[in-house]
Each structure stands twice: as C-alpha cells, then as structure tokens.
C-alpha positions in Angstrom: 59.9 -91.4 -210.6 57.7 -88.7 -209.8 57.9 -87.2 -213.5 57.3 -90.6 -214.7 54.0 -90.9 -213.0 53.0 -87.4 -214.0 53.5 -88.5 -217.6 51.5 -91.6 -217.4 48.6 -89.5 -215.8 49.0 -86.8 -218.5 48.8 -89.5 -221.1 45.9 -91.3 -219.5 43.9 -88.1 -219.4 44.8 -87.1 -223.1 43.7 -90.7 -224.2 40.6 -90.4 -222.4 39.7 -87.0 -223.7 40.6 -87.9 -227.2 38.2 -90.9 -227.1 35.5 -89.1 -225.5 35.5 -86.2 -228.0 35.2 -88.6 -230.8 32.4 -90.8 -229.6 29.7 -88.1 -229.8 26.4 -89.1 -228.8 23.3 -87.0 -229.9 20.2 -86.7 -228.0 18.3 -87.3 -231.4 19.3 -90.3 -233.5 20.6 -89.5 -236.9 17.8 -91.4 -238.7 15.1 -89.2 -237.0 17.1 -86.1 -237.8 17.0 -87.1 -241.2 13.0 -87.1 -241.2 12.9 -84.1 -239.2 15.1 -81.9 -241.5 13.3 -83.4 -244.6 10.0 -82.5 -243.4 11.4 -79.1 -242.5 12.7 -78.5 -246.1 9.3 -79.4 -247.4 7.4 -77.1 -245.0 9.9 -74.4 -245.6 9.3 -74.6 -249.4 5.7 -74.3 -248.8 5.8 -71.4 -246.5 8.3 -69.4 -248.8 5.6 -69.9 -251.9 2.7 -68.9 -249.5 4.5 -66.0 -248.3 5.8 -64.9 -251.8 9.5 -65.5 -250.3 9.0 -62.6 -247.8 11.3 -62.5 -244.9 9.0 -64.2 -242.1 8.9 -63.3 -238.5 10.6 -65.9 -236.1 7.2 -66.7 -234.6 6.3 -68.4 -238.1 9.4 -70.3 -238.2 9.3 -71.5 -234.4 5.8 -72.5 -234.8 6.4 -74.5 -237.8 9.6 -76.0 -236.3 7.6 -76.7 -233.1 4.9 -78.6 -235.0 7.6 -80.8 -236.9 9.5 -82.0 -233.8 6.1 -82.5 -232.1 5.2 -85.0 -234.9 8.3 -87.0 -234.6 7.9 -87.0 -230.7 11.4 -85.2 -230.1 11.9 -82.4 -227.7 12.7 -78.9 -229.3 15.6 -78.8 -226.9 17.1 -81.9 -228.0 16.5 -81.1 -231.6 18.4 -77.8 -231.2 21.2 -79.5 -229.3 21.7 -82.2 -231.9 21.4 -79.8 -234.8 24.0 -77.3 -233.1 26.4 -80.4 -232.8 26.1 -81.5 -236.1 26.8 -77.7 -237.6 30.1 -77.8 -235.7 31.4 -80.3 -238.1 31.0 -79.3 -241.7 31.8 -82.9 -242.9 29.3 -84.6 -240.5 26.6 -81.7 -241.2 27.1 -82.1 -245.2 26.6 -86.0 -244.8 23.6 -85.5 -242.7 22.1 -83.2 -245.2 23.0 -85.5 -248.1 20.9 -88.1 -246.4 18.0 -85.7 -246.2 18.3 -84.9 -249.9 18.3 -88.6 -250.8 15.3 -89.1 -248.5 13.5 -86.2 -250.4 14.2 -87.7 -253.9 13.0 -91.1 -252.7 9.9 -89.5 -251.5 9.5 -87.7 -254.5 9.6 -90.7 -256.7 7.4 -92.7 -254.2 4.7 -90.0 -254.6 5.1 -89.8 -258.4 4.5 -93.7 -258.6 1.4 -93.2 -256.4 -0.4 -90.7 -258.5 -2.8 -92.5 -261.0 
C-alpha cells in the first residue's frame, strides 16, 4: 500500500511538472516581441551602415535596444528574459524570427506603396 501511494504521488508530480514546462508564459507577448525585433533589425542595419560594418561597443547597442524597448513600453529585463526563453528552444525561436521577417516584408511593401 505504501509503495502504491508513493507511485501515485510520483506520477502526480511528474504530470504536473510536464504540464508546467509545456505551458510557458513570457513576460512579453509574442506579437510585441515581433514588433520589437523587427525594429531592432531595422536599427541594426542602419547602425552597421553608419559605422561601416565596424564592431561596435556594447554601449551603442545597449543605448539602441534601450530606445526600442522603451518605444514599445517594455521593461528591458522583461525583454531579455523573454528573448532568452525563446532562444532555449530553437524551433520556437525560428518561428518567432519567421514572423519578424514576414512583418519586415509587409512593412517594406507598405512603404513602397506609400511612396509617390
């Protein structure tokens, strides 16, 4: 009887742990992450051109990322936590980046249509 109870408790703990690991919630919503990362990619492209593709000091990157997350009303720590969580799962990160690329492509088409 004692062993049976121990097995039941072990199964409950394992099942609870499994569902807890699979239902991840991030401090920053996926749609907001897509917007932030799209802006970051545009900013990085501009910075690389401005500095002739030189290696930039961390202070330049931190200032620029700080501006972007502030623009989207997101705390820097929440952004870093969410980005780190996405990076732990390659498939999930790839899916996120695919959405960023699609957003950038849509924005490019929109800007081309807006030009006279």
